[in-house]
ZADO-1210 file (C-alpha; in nm, 4 decimals, padded with zeros to 6 digits):
<atoms>
<atom x="01.9394" y="-02.6450" z="02.9489" code="UNK" pos="1"/>
<atom x="02.0196" y="-02.2949" z="03.0797" code="UNK" pos="2"/>
<atom x="01.6949" y="-02.1003" z="03.1496" code="UNK" pos="3"/>
<atom x="01.6174" y="-01.8649" z="02.8584" code="UNK" pos="4"/>
<atom x="01.8665" y="-02.0365" z="02.6249" code="UNK" pos="5"/>
<atom x="01.7593" y="-02.1483" z="02.2795" code="UNK" pos="6"/>
<atom x="01.7151" y="-02.5297" z="02.2800" code="UNK" pos="7"/>
<atom x="01.9600" y="-02.7217" z="02.0613" code="UNK" pos="8"/>
<atom x="01.8803" y="-03.0019" z="01.8190" code="UNK" pos="9"/>
<atom x="02.0279" y="-03.2406" z="02.0800" code="UNK" pos="10"/>
<atom x="01.7832" y="-03.1233" z="02.3478" code="UNK" pos="11"/>
<atom x="01.4899" y="-03.1471" z="02.1058" code="UNK" pos="12"/>
<atom x="01.6007" y="-03.4940" z="01.9954" code="UNK" pos="13"/>
<atom x="01.6245" y="-03.6168" z="02.3560" code="UNK" pos="14"/>
<atom x="01.2811" y="-03.4754" z="02.4414" code="UNK" pos="15"/>
<atom x="01.1227" y="-03.6296" z="02.1307" code="UNK" pos="16"/>
<atom x="01.3085" y="-03.9585" z="02.1545" code="UNK" pos="17"/>
<atom x="01.4509" y="-03.9342" z="01.8026" code="UNK" pos="18"/>
<atom x="01.7901" y="-03.8649" z="01.6468" code="UNK" pos="19"/>
<atom x="01.9290" y="-03.5179" z="01.5834" code="UNK" pos="20"/>
<atom x="01.9216" y="-03.5967" z="01.2099" code="UNK" pos="21"/>
<atom x="01.5477" y="-03.6558" z="01.2344" code="UNK" pos="22"/>
<atom x="01.5015" y="-03.3247" z="01.4147" code="UNK" pos="23"/>
<atom x="01.6941" y="-03.1484" z="01.1387" code="UNK" pos="24"/>
<atom x="01.4869" y="-03.3127" z="00.8662" code="UNK" pos="25"/>
<atom x="01.1558" y="-03.2221" z="01.0325" code="UNK" pos="26"/>
<atom x="01.2544" y="-02.8609" z="01.0988" code="UNK" pos="27"/>
<atom x="01.3661" y="-02.8197" z="00.7374" code="UNK" pos="28"/>
<atom x="01.0369" y="-02.9467" z="00.6002" code="UNK" pos="29"/>
<atom x="01.1319" y="-03.3001" z="00.4940" code="UNK" pos="30"/>
<atom x="00.7938" y="-03.4660" z="00.4339" code="UNK" pos="31"/>
<atom x="00.9424" y="-03.8150" z="00.4053" code="UNK" pos="32"/>
<atom x="00.9899" y="-03.8424" z="00.7836" code="UNK" pos="33"/>
<atom x="00.7489" y="-04.0879" z="00.9474" code="UNK" pos="34"/>
<atom x="00.4355" y="-03.8996" z="01.0682" code="UNK" pos="35"/>
<atom x="00.4730" y="-04.0295" z="01.4252" code="UNK" pos="36"/>
<atom x="00.8323" y="-03.9015" z="01.4495" code="UNK" pos="37"/>
<atom x="00.7291" y="-03.5713" z="01.2940" code="UNK" pos="38"/>
<atom x="00.4542" y="-03.5363" z="01.5542" code="UNK" pos="39"/>
<atom x="00.6942" y="-03.6043" z="01.8409" code="UNK" pos="40"/>
<atom x="00.9457" y="-03.3490" z="01.7118" code="UNK" pos="41"/>
<atom x="00.6743" y="-03.0860" z="01.6686" code="UNK" pos="42"/>
<atom x="00.5454" y="-03.1478" z="02.0202" code="UNK" pos="43"/>
<atom x="00.8978" y="-03.1171" z="02.1603" code="UNK" pos="44"/>
<atom x="00.9560" y="-02.7957" z="01.9663" code="UNK" pos="45"/>
<atom x="00.6354" y="-02.6476" z="02.1066" code="UNK" pos="46"/>
<atom x="00.7118" y="-02.7642" z="02.4604" code="UNK" pos="47"/>
<atom x="01.0654" y="-02.6226" z="02.4550" code="UNK" pos="48"/>
<atom x="00.9693" y="-02.2965" z="02.2854" code="UNK" pos="49"/>
<atom x="01.2153" y="-02.3489" z="02.0000" code="UNK" pos="50"/>
<atom x="01.2428" y="-02.0752" z="01.7356" code="UNK" pos="51"/>
<atom x="01.4269" y="-02.1377" z="01.4105" code="UNK" pos="52"/>
<atom x="01.7460" y="-01.9399" z="01.3682" code="UNK" pos="53"/>
<atom x="01.6873" y="-01.7159" z="01.0690" code="UNK" pos="54"/>
<atom x="02.0491" y="-01.7175" z="00.9534" code="UNK" pos="55"/>
<atom x="02.0826" y="-02.0949" z="00.9764" code="UNK" pos="56"/>
<atom x="01.7503" y="-02.1409" z="00.8034" code="UNK" pos="57"/>
<atom x="01.8577" y="-01.9066" z="00.5252" code="UNK" pos="58"/>
<atom x="02.1791" y="-02.1018" z="00.4708" code="UNK" pos="59"/>
<atom x="01.9852" y="-02.4277" z="00.4500" code="UNK" pos="60"/>
<atom x="01.7016" y="-02.3072" z="00.2268" code="UNK" pos="61"/>
<atom x="01.8549" y="-02.0180" z="00.0350" code="UNK" pos="62"/>
<atom x="01.5861" y="-01.7880" z="00.1809" code="UNK" pos="63"/>
<atom x="01.5896" y="-01.5358" z="00.4636" code="UNK" pos="64"/>
<atom x="01.2165" y="-01.5253" z="00.5377" code="UNK" pos="65"/>
<atom x="01.2230" y="-01.1460" z="00.5029" code="UNK" pos="66"/>
<atom x="01.0253" y="-00.9311" z="00.2577" code="UNK" pos="67"/>
<atom x="01.1075" y="-00.5622" z="00.2154" code="UNK" pos="68"/>
<atom x="00.8145" y="-00.3202" z="00.2047" code="UNK" pos="69"/>
<atom x="00.9528" y="-00.0060" z="00.0409" code="UNK" pos="70"/>
<atom x="00.7695" y="00.3291" z="00.0444" code="UNK" pos="71"/>
<atom x="00.9279" y="00.5691" z="-00.2036" code="UNK" pos="72"/>
<atom x="00.8812" y="00.8770" z="00.0147" code="UNK" pos="73"/>
<atom x="00.9852" y="01.0186" z="00.3526" code="UNK" pos="74"/>
<atom x="00.8551" y="00.9710" z="00.7071" code="UNK" pos="75"/>
<atom x="00.5867" y="01.2358" z="00.6568" code="UNK" pos="76"/>
<atom x="00.3758" y="00.9684" z="00.4847" code="UNK" pos="77"/>
<atom x="00.2637" y="00.8428" z="00.8245" code="UNK" pos="78"/>
<atom x="00.0559" y="01.1569" z="00.8741" code="UNK" pos="79"/>
<atom x="-00.1862" y="00.9740" z="00.6430" code="UNK" pos="80"/>
<atom x="-00.3651" y="00.6803" z="00.8134" code="UNK" pos="81"/>
<atom x="-00.3681" y="00.5013" z="00.4752" code="UNK" pos="82"/>
<atom x="-00.0151" y="00.3727" z="00.5374" code="UNK" pos="83"/>
<atom x="-00.0760" y="00.2079" z="00.8707" code="UNK" pos="84"/>
<atom x="-00.3779" y="00.0299" z="00.7242" code="UNK" pos="85"/>
<atom x="-00.2207" y="-00.0920" z="00.4007" code="UNK" pos="86"/>
<atom x="00.1032" y="-00.2105" z="00.5616" code="UNK" pos="87"/>
<atom x="-00.0949" y="-00.4011" z="00.8243" code="UNK" pos="88"/>
<atom x="-00.2633" y="-00.5920" z="00.5398" code="UNK" pos="89"/>
<atom x="00.0763" y="-00.6783" z="00.3912" code="UNK" pos="90"/>
<atom x="00.2285" y="-00.7861" z="00.7221" code="UNK" pos="91"/>
<atom x="-00.0659" y="-01.0023" z="00.8270" code="UNK" pos="92"/>
<atom x="-00.0608" y="-01.2151" z="00.5118" code="UNK" pos="93"/>
<atom x="00.3182" y="-01.2451" z="00.5132" code="UNK" pos="94"/>
<atom x="00.3177" y="-01.3433" z="00.8812" code="UNK" pos="95"/>
<atom x="00.0550" y="-01.6095" z="00.8240" code="UNK" pos="96"/>
<atom x="00.2914" y="-01.7603" z="00.5675" code="UNK" pos="97"/>
<atom x="00.5974" y="-01.7568" z="00.7920" code="UNK" pos="98"/>
<atom x="00.7484" y="-01.4395" z="00.6447" code="UNK" pos="99"/>
<atom x="00.8481" y="-01.1152" z="00.8137" code="UNK" pos="100"/>
<atom x="00.8379" y="-00.7537" z="00.6992" code="UNK" pos="101"/>
<atom x="01.1292" y="-00.5129" z="00.6717" code="UNK" pos="102"/>
<atom x="00.9778" y="-00.1647" z="00.6354" code="UNK" pos="103"/>
<atom x="01.1895" y="00.0853" z="00.4423" code="UNK" pos="104"/>
<atom x="01.0810" y="00.4484" z="00.3908" code="UNK" pos="105"/>
<atom x="01.3143" y="00.6386" z="00.1628" code="UNK" pos="106"/>
<atom x="01.3316" y="00.7902" z="-00.1866" code="UNK" pos="107"/>
<atom x="01.4504" y="00.5122" z="-00.4184" code="UNK" pos="108"/>
<atom x="01.5290" y="00.6950" z="-00.7418" code="UNK" pos="109"/>
<atom x="01.8998" y="00.6056" z="-00.7425" code="UNK" pos="110"/>
<atom x="02.0283" y="00.2669" z="-00.8539" code="UNK" pos="111"/>
<atom x="02.3211" y="00.3146" z="-00.6142" code="UNK" pos="112"/>
<atom x="02.1409" y="00.4437" z="-00.3046" code="UNK" pos="113"/>
<atom x="02.1070" y="00.2737" z="00.0324" code="UNK" pos="114"/>
<atom x="01.7772" y="00.1031" z="-00.0497" code="UNK" pos="115"/>
<atom x="01.9145" y="-00.0299" z="-00.3775" code="UNK" pos="116"/>
<atom x="02.2283" y="-00.1694" z="-00.2136" code="UNK" pos="117"/>
<atom x="02.0280" y="-00.3392" z="00.0612" code="UNK" pos="118"/>
<atom x="01.7850" y="-00.5008" z="-00.1827" code="UNK" pos="119"/>
<atom x="02.0753" y="-00.6298" z="-00.3940" code="UNK" pos="120"/>
<atom x="02.2584" y="-00.7736" z="-00.0923" code="UNK" pos="121"/>
<atom x="02.0577" y="-01.0939" z="-00.0587" code="UNK" pos="122"/>
<atom x="01.9134" y="-00.9898" z="00.2792" code="UNK" pos="123"/>
<atom x="01.5529" y="-01.0262" z="00.1602" code="UNK" pos="124"/>
<atom x="01.3575" y="-01.2793" z="-00.0443" code="UNK" pos="125"/>
<atom x="01.1544" y="-01.0132" z="-00.2268" code="UNK" pos="126"/>
<atom x="01.0349" y="-00.6529" z="-00.2215" code="UNK" pos="127"/>
<atom x="00.6939" y="-00.4847" z="-00.2325" code="UNK" pos="128"/>
<atom x="00.7047" y="-00.1224" z="-00.3515" code="UNK" pos="129"/>
<atom x="00.4648" y="00.1656" z="-00.2843" code="UNK" pos="130"/>
<atom x="00.4395" y="00.5147" z="-00.4405" code="UNK" pos="131"/>
<atom x="00.7079" y="00.4558" z="-00.7003" code="UNK" pos="132"/>
<atom x="00.8133" y="00.7649" z="-00.8959" code="UNK" pos="133"/>
<atom x="01.0222" y="00.5635" z="-01.1419" code="UNK" pos="134"/>
<atom x="01.0571" y="00.1998" z="-01.2485" code="UNK" pos="135"/>
<atom x="01.4367" y="00.2207" z="-01.2852" code="UNK" pos="136"/>
<atom x="01.5197" y="00.0345" z="-00.9638" code="UNK" pos="137"/>
<atom x="01.2522" y="-00.2314" z="-01.0006" code="UNK" pos="138"/>
<atom x="01.3603" y="-00.2994" z="-01.3574" code="UNK" pos="139"/>
<atom x="01.7197" y="-00.3415" z="-01.2370" code="UNK" pos="140"/>
<atom x="01.6125" y="-00.5728" z="-00.9539" code="UNK" pos="141"/>
<atom x="01.3945" y="-00.7749" z="-01.1902" code="UNK" pos="142"/>
<atom x="01.6975" y="-00.8435" z="-01.4101" code="UNK" pos="143"/>
<atom x="01.8755" y="-00.9728" z="-01.0994" code="UNK" pos="144"/>
<atom x="01.5919" y="-01.2159" z="-01.0303" code="UNK" pos="145"/>
<atom x="01.4545" y="-01.0636" z="-00.7087" code="UNK" pos="146"/>
<atom x="01.0782" y="-01.1307" z="-00.6721" code="UNK" pos="147"/>
<atom x="00.8943" y="-00.7967" z="-00.6870" code="UNK" pos="148"/>
<atom x="00.5451" y="-00.6548" z="-00.6492" code="UNK" pos="149"/>
<atom x="00.4437" y="-00.2943" z="-00.7154" code="UNK" pos="150"/>
<atom x="00.1411" y="-00.1501" z="-00.5400" code="UNK" pos="151"/>
<atom x="00.0274" y="00.0862" z="-00.8105" code="UNK" pos="152"/>
<atom x="00.0468" y="00.0579" z="-01.1875" code="UNK" pos="153"/>
<atom x="00.4067" y="00.0519" z="-01.3212" code="UNK" pos="154"/>
<atom x="00.5273" y="00.3596" z="-01.5097" code="UNK" pos="155"/>
<atom x="00.6774" y="00.1466" z="-01.7859" code="UNK" pos="156"/>
<atom x="00.5458" y="-00.1490" z="-01.9840" code="UNK" pos="157"/>
<atom x="00.7774" y="-00.3898" z="-01.8036" code="UNK" pos="158"/>
<atom x="00.6042" y="-00.7087" z="-01.6933" code="UNK" pos="159"/>
<atom x="00.6329" y="-00.6424" z="-01.3212" code="UNK" pos="160"/>
<atom x="00.3580" y="-00.7915" z="-01.1009" code="UNK" pos="161"/>
<atom x="00.1350" y="-00.5235" z="-00.9545" code="UNK" pos="162"/>
<atom x="-00.1835" y="-00.4642" z="-00.7594" code="UNK" pos="163"/>
<atom x="-00.3771" y="-00.1410" z="-00.7823" code="UNK" pos="164"/>
<atom x="-00.7071" y="00.0279" z="-00.7121" code="UNK" pos="165"/>
<atom x="-00.9329" y="00.1491" z="-00.9940" code="UNK" pos="166"/>
<atom x="-00.8063" y="00.5038" z="-00.9523" code="UNK" pos="167"/>
<atom x="-00.9395" y="00.6273" z="-01.2863" code="UNK" pos="168"/>
<atom x="-01.2884" y="00.4873" z="-01.2264" code="UNK" pos="169"/>
<atom x="-01.3045" y="00.6174" z="-00.8710" code="UNK" pos="170"/>
<atom x="-01.2052" y="00.9718" z="-00.9681" code="UNK" pos="171"/>
<atom x="-01.4449" y="00.9670" z="-01.2630" code="UNK" pos="172"/>
<atom x="-01.7293" y="00.8595" z="-01.0325" code="UNK" pos="173"/>
<atom x="-01.6401" y="01.1286" z="-00.7767" code="UNK" pos="174"/>
<atom x="-01.6419" y="01.4050" z="-01.0369" code="UNK" pos="175"/>
<atom x="-01.9633" y="01.2832" z="-01.2009" code="UNK" pos="176"/>
<atom x="-02.1285" y="01.2755" z="-00.8578" code="UNK" pos="177"/>
<atom x="-02.0385" y="01.6402" z="-00.7974" code="UNK" pos="178"/>
<atom x="-02.1741" y="01.7316" z="-01.1399" code="UNK" pos="179"/>
<atom x="-02.4934" y="01.5368" z="-01.0734" code="UNK" pos="180"/>
<atom x="-02.5437" y="01.7482" z="-00.7613" code="UNK" pos="181"/>
<atom x="-02.5439" y="02.0619" z="-00.9759" code="UNK" pos="182"/>
<atom x="-02.1794" y="02.1656" z="-00.9419" code="UNK" pos="183"/>
<atom x="-02.0747" y="02.3766" z="-01.2395" code="UNK" pos="184"/>
<atom x="-01.7170" y="02.4603" z="-01.1411" code="UNK" pos="185"/>
<atom x="-01.5352" y="02.1614" z="-00.9912" code="UNK" pos="186"/>
<atom x="-01.1708" y="02.1846" z="-00.8917" code="UNK" pos="187"/>
<atom x="-00.9328" y="01.8968" z="-00.8220" code="UNK" pos="188"/>
<atom x="-00.6476" y="01.8708" z="-00.5728" code="UNK" pos="189"/>
<atom x="-00.4333" y="01.5940" z="-00.7132" code="UNK" pos="190"/>
<atom x="-00.1904" y="01.3703" z="-00.5285" code="UNK" pos="191"/>
<atom x="00.1805" y="01.3558" z="-00.6056" code="UNK" pos="192"/>
<atom x="00.1613" y="01.3684" z="-00.9845" code="UNK" pos="193"/>
<atom x="00.4891" y="01.1749" z="-01.0087" code="UNK" pos="194"/>
<atom x="00.2943" y="00.8609" z="-00.9169" code="UNK" pos="195"/>
<atom x="00.0677" y="00.6642" z="-01.1478" code="UNK" pos="196"/>
<atom x="-00.2221" y="00.6696" z="-00.8973" code="UNK" pos="197"/>
<atom x="-00.2325" y="01.0503" z="-00.8968" code="UNK" pos="198"/>
<atom x="-00.2161" y="01.0617" z="-01.2779" code="UNK" pos="199"/>
<atom x="-00.4992" y="00.8087" z="-01.3086" code="UNK" pos="200"/>
<atom x="-00.7187" y="01.0063" z="-01.0685" code="UNK" pos="201"/>
<atom x="-00.6533" y="01.3248" z="-01.2652" code="UNK" pos="202"/>
<atom x="-00.7412" y="01.1394" z="-01.5871" code="UNK" pos="203"/>
<atom x="-01.0706" y="01.0200" z="-01.4354" code="UNK" pos="204"/>
<atom x="-01.1569" y="01.3779" z="-01.3358" code="UNK" pos="205"/>
<atom x="-01.0760" y="01.5030" z="-01.6870" code="UNK" pos="206"/>
<atom x="-01.2824" y="01.2267" z="-01.8489" code="UNK" pos="207"/>
<atom x="-01.5901" y="01.3362" z="-01.6550" code="UNK" pos="208"/>
<atom x="-01.5383" y="01.6883" z="-01.7909" code="UNK" pos="209"/>
<atom x="-01.4882" y="01.5630" z="-02.1468" code="UNK" pos="210"/>
<atom x="-01.8182" y="01.3773" z="-02.1306" code="UNK" pos="211"/>
<atom x="-01.9891" y="01.6967" z="-02.0169" code="UNK" pos="212"/>
<atom x="-01.8599" y="01.8691" z="-02.3305" code="UNK" pos="213"/>
<atom x="-01.6240" y="02.1043" z="-02.1464" code="UNK" pos="214"/>
<atom x="-01.2750" y="02.1120" z="-02.0002" code="UNK" pos="215"/>
<atom x="-01.1639" y="02.2615" z="-01.6668" code="UNK" pos="216"/>
<atom x="-01.0836" y="02.6316" z="-01.6884" code="UNK" pos="217"/>
<atom x="-00.7413" y="02.7583" z="-01.5855" code="UNK" pos="218"/>
<atom x="-00.6623" y="02.7213" z="-01.2191" code="UNK" pos="219"/>
<atom x="-00.9057" y="02.4401" z="-01.1386" code="UNK" pos="220"/>
<atom x="-00.6284" y="02.1773" z="-01.1262" code="UNK" pos="221"/>
<atom x="-00.3952" y="02.2002" z="-00.8263" code="UNK" pos="222"/>
<atom x="-00.1111" y="01.9576" z="-00.7588" code="UNK" pos="223"/>
<atom x="-00.1037" y="01.8403" z="-00.3987" code="UNK" pos="224"/>
<atom x="00.0986" y="01.5815" z="-00.2107" code="UNK" pos="225"/>
<atom x="-00.1706" y="01.3919" z="-00.0146" code="UNK" pos="226"/>
<atom x="-00.1132" y="01.6000" z="00.3021" code="UNK" pos="227"/>
<atom x="-00.3685" y="01.7891" z="00.5120" code="UNK" pos="228"/>
<atom x="-00.1725" y="02.1106" z="00.4587" code="UNK" pos="229"/>
<atom x="-00.1839" y="02.0664" z="00.0813" code="UNK" pos="230"/>
<atom x="-00.5618" y="02.0344" z="00.0998" code="UNK" pos="231"/>
<atom x="-00.5881" y="02.3590" z="00.2969" code="UNK" pos="232"/>
<atom x="-00.3471" y="02.5512" z="00.0747" code="UNK" pos="233"/>
<atom x="-00.4950" y="02.4457" z="-00.2558" code="UNK" pos="234"/>
<atom x="-00.8571" y="02.4844" z="-00.1480" code="UNK" pos="235"/>
<atom x="-00.7761" y="02.8446" z="-00.0559" code="UNK" pos="236"/>
<atom x="-00.6057" y="02.8923" z="-00.3929" code="UNK" pos="237"/>
<atom x="-00.9104" y="02.7505" z="-00.5714" code="UNK" pos="238"/>
<atom x="-01.1586" y="02.9844" z="-00.4072" code="UNK" pos="239"/>
<atom x="-00.9234" y="03.2811" z="-00.4493" code="UNK" pos="240"/>
<atom x="-00.9018" y="03.2122" z="-00.8239" code="UNK" pos="241"/>
<atom x="-01.2674" y="03.1129" z="-00.8595" code="UNK" pos="242"/>
<atom x="-01.5033" y="03.2721" z="-00.6039" code="UNK" pos="243"/>
<atom x="-01.7899" y="03.0824" z="-00.7708" code="UNK" pos="244"/>
<atom x="-01.6246" y="02.7437" z="-00.7122" code="UNK" pos="245"/>
<atom x="-01.8924" y="02.4954" z="-00.6048" code="UNK" pos="246"/>
<atom x="-01.7145" y="02.1588" z="-00.5972" code="UNK" pos="247"/>
<atom x="-01.3783" y="02.0067" z="-00.4996" code="UNK" pos="248"/>
<atom x="-01.2539" y="01.6551" z="-00.5627" code="UNK" pos="249"/>
<atom x="-00.9521" y="01.5883" z="-00.3410" code="UNK" pos="250"/>
<atom x="-00.7422" y="01.2854" z="-00.4325" code="UNK" pos="251"/>
<atom x="-00.7381" y="01.1528" z="-00.0771" code="UNK" pos="252"/>
<atom x="-00.9393" y="01.2027" z="00.2398" code="UNK" pos="253"/>
<atom x="-00.6655" y="01.3871" z="00.4260" code="UNK" pos="254"/>
<atom x="-00.6528" y="01.6601" z="00.1601" code="UNK" pos="255"/>
<atom x="-01.0328" y="01.6675" z="00.1519" code="UNK" pos="256"/>
<atom x="-01.0334" y="01.7376" z="00.5264" code="UNK" pos="257"/>
<atom x="-00.7769" y="02.0126" z="00.4734" code="UNK" pos="258"/>
<atom x="-00.9981" y="02.1586" z="00.2015" code="UNK" pos="259"/>
<atom x="-01.3053" y="02.1585" z="00.4282" code="UNK" pos="260"/>
<atom x="-01.1022" y="02.3351" z="00.6983" code="UNK" pos="261"/>
<atom x="-00.9919" y="02.6062" z="00.4529" code="UNK" pos="262"/>
<atom x="-01.3437" y="02.6502" z="00.3184" code="UNK" pos="263"/>
<atom x="-01.4789" y="02.6944" z="00.6704" code="UNK" pos="264"/>
<atom x="-01.2122" y="02.9532" z="00.7496" code="UNK" pos="265"/>
<atom x="-01.3088" y="03.1419" z="00.4337" code="UNK" pos="266"/>
<atom x="-01.6769" y="03.1438" z="00.5292" code="UNK" pos="267"/>
<atom x="-01.7776" y="02.8867" z="00.2669" code="UNK" pos="268"/>
<atom x="-02.0400" y="02.6372" z="00.3830" code="UNK" pos="269"/>
<atom x="-02.0024" y="02.2669" z="00.3001" code="UNK" pos="270"/>
<atom x="-02.2052" y="02.1344" z="00.1240" code="UNK" pos="271"/>
<atom x="-02.4524" y="02.4193" z="00.0610" code="UNK" pos="272"/>
<atom x="-02.1943" y="02.6419" z="-00.1113" code="UNK" pos="273"/>
<atom x="-01.9096" y="02.4046" z="-00.1967" code="UNK" pos="274"/>
<atom x="-01.9396" y="02.0265" z="-00.2151" code="UNK" pos="275"/>
<atom x="-01.6321" y="01.8131" z="-00.1348" code="UNK" pos="276"/>
<atom x="-01.5473" y="01.4526" z="-00.2227" code="UNK" pos="277"/>
<atom x="-01.2385" y="01.2630" z="-00.1060" code="UNK" pos="278"/>
<atom x="-01.0773" y="00.9303" z="-00.1885" code="UNK" pos="279"/>
<atom x="-00.9916" y="00.6304" z="00.0389" code="UNK" pos="280"/>
<atom x="-01.2773" y="00.6151" z="00.2946" code="UNK" pos="281"/>
<atom x="-01.0364" y="00.6424" z="00.5844" code="UNK" pos="282"/>
<atom x="-01.1771" y="00.6536" z="00.9376" code="UNK" pos="283"/>
<atom x="-01.1474" y="01.0333" z="00.9417" code="UNK" pos="284"/>
<atom x="-01.3998" y="01.0531" z="00.6578" code="UNK" pos="285"/>
<atom x="-01.6644" y="00.9026" z="00.8857" code="UNK" pos="286"/>
<atom x="-01.5821" y="01.1080" z="01.1960" code="UNK" pos="287"/>
<atom x="-01.5346" y="01.4478" z="01.0295" code="UNK" pos="288"/>
<atom x="-01.7950" y="01.7215" z="01.0407" code="UNK" pos="289"/>
<atom x="-01.9554" y="01.7246" z="00.7958" code="UNK" pos="290"/>
<atom x="-01.9039" y="01.3527" z="00.7325" code="UNK" pos="291"/>
<atom x="-01.7070" y="01.3165" z="00.4118" code="UNK" pos="292"/>
<atom x="-01.8458" y="01.1816" z="00.0867" code="UNK" pos="293"/>
<atom x="-01.5630" y="00.9767" z="-00.0582" code="UNK" pos="294"/>
<atom x="-01.4494" y="00.6992" z="-00.2879" code="UNK" pos="295"/>
<atom x="-01.3941" y="00.3808" z="-00.0909" code="UNK" pos="296"/>
<atom x="-01.0983" y="00.1652" z="-00.1784" code="UNK" pos="297"/>
<atom x="-01.0346" y="-00.1493" z="00.0245" code="UNK" pos="298"/>
<atom x="-00.6983" y="-00.0463" z="00.1676" code="UNK" pos="299"/>
<atom x="-00.6510" y="-00.3616" z="00.3744" code="UNK" pos="300"/>
<atom x="-00.7290" y="-00.5768" z="00.0687" code="UNK" pos="301"/>
<atom x="-00.4745" y="-00.3755" z="-00.1309" code="UNK" pos="302"/>
<atom x="-00.1980" y="-00.4728" z="00.1120" code="UNK" pos="303"/>
<atom x="-00.3218" y="-00.8311" z="00.1355" code="UNK" pos="304"/>
<atom x="-00.3266" y="-00.8659" z="-00.2435" code="UNK" pos="305"/>
<atom x="00.0311" y="-00.7350" z="-00.2717" code="UNK" pos="306"/>
<atom x="00.1487" y="-00.9901" z="-00.0154" code="UNK" pos="307"/>
<atom x="-00.0469" y="-01.2676" z="-00.1878" code="UNK" pos="308"/>
<atom x="00.1218" y="-01.1896" z="-00.5204" code="UNK" pos="309"/>
<atom x="00.4608" y="-01.2015" z="-00.3486" code="UNK" pos="310"/>
<atom x="00.3899" y="-01.5408" z="-00.1914" code="UNK" pos="311"/>
<atom x="00.2689" y="-01.6774" z="-00.5245" code="UNK" pos="312"/>
<atom x="00.5960" y="-01.5694" z="-00.6862" code="UNK" pos="313"/>
<atom x="00.8033" y="-01.7315" z="-00.4138" code="UNK" pos="314"/>
<atom x="00.6077" y="-02.0519" z="-00.4753" code="UNK" pos="315"/>
<atom x="00.6799" y="-02.0373" z="-00.8483" code="UNK" pos="316"/>
<atom x="00.3189" y="-01.9752" z="-00.9496" code="UNK" pos="317"/>
<atom x="00.2061" y="-01.7735" z="-01.2519" code="UNK" pos="318"/>
<atom x="00.0396" y="-01.4488" z="-01.1515" code="UNK" pos="319"/>
<atom x="-00.1674" y="-01.1737" z="-01.3094" code="UNK" pos="320"/>
<atom x="-00.2084" y="-00.8068" z="-01.2094" code="UNK" pos="321"/>
<atom x="-00.4908" y="-00.7339" z="-00.9647" code="UNK" pos="322"/>
<atom x="-00.7136" y="-00.4249" z="-00.9961" code="UNK" pos="323"/>
<atom x="-00.9448" y="-00.3719" z="-00.6992" code="UNK" pos="324"/>
<atom x="-01.2803" y="-00.1943" z="-00.7453" code="UNK" pos="325"/>
<atom x="-01.3861" y="00.1342" z="-00.5855" code="UNK" pos="326"/>
<atom x="-01.7225" y="00.2495" z="-00.4530" code="UNK" pos="327"/>
<atom x="-01.8838" y="00.5902" z="-00.3980" code="UNK" pos="328"/>
<atom x="-01.9843" y="00.6440" z="-00.0337" code="UNK" pos="329"/>
<atom x="-02.2279" y="00.9336" z="-00.0052" code="UNK" pos="330"/>
<atom x="-02.2266" y="01.1226" z="00.3237" code="UNK" pos="331"/>
<atom x="-02.2891" y="01.4876" z="00.4148" code="UNK" pos="332"/>
<atom x="-02.0167" y="01.6799" z="00.2301" code="UNK" pos="333"/>
<atom x="-02.1513" y="01.6205" z="-00.1220" code="UNK" pos="334"/>
</atoms>
């Protein structure tokens, strides 16, 4: 065999002392092969460093071994450490099950766009979606039989498998915590309100107000986009509109850090004058000064659960939506 060349079935068969047909059966998962022959083929494969050809395997099994992970946004999302963490959870579980990840970051609103065409081409065995602004594409793909998982609650009532965090409960807890600390005027910097997670967090904030017998006054609700700059901009807008502002709930930690930066620049002390709570419990929440009080969601588990739902679908199993709990982590900022 030429050094560096991929070993053929003939080479594997000779090394294992079996026929090429036996090699083919073992490598394609035929469990009826005698255990001793299977062992010899597996040892030869390991010794020779054989890797299955993805295209040939796909032709034999009808599967490519690839799962698309689609983020309905642009490359700016990677300013938020959330994405590296959650996609690592997805990739680890898929890899452990012999599957590989194709990461796609692009707006997916069109049924005729590049992402849509790729997902309809048969190149992948399934798709996991993040930050969806519309269910149009996933509904179309579902009709075509492509296995799908949404990370986040679907916009529509379509029976699409999904995994999500308790966004409503987390935001409610964050707002109630600020109120319990004596905050009378609490503003919110929402995430991208086109996503269900941002809407649910806003609803949790509003529910805490309803239970207090009041509603937020004008200008206390600012729509952000999960970026540090949005946190800075909207925190400044909040204190400009309400000099007596004493609490901010930011819908992710990155915006919370932006808010703390803006408050400091404006001469507002955190937490003695304005208390701040974030959402995620990213590493920056622990290393910031002051350390950030936040709502912890298990981001790694979120990705792992999405991948687990995908694998269950590929195996023909019945699945149910997964909602992961949140937890208040009290640190210095509130």
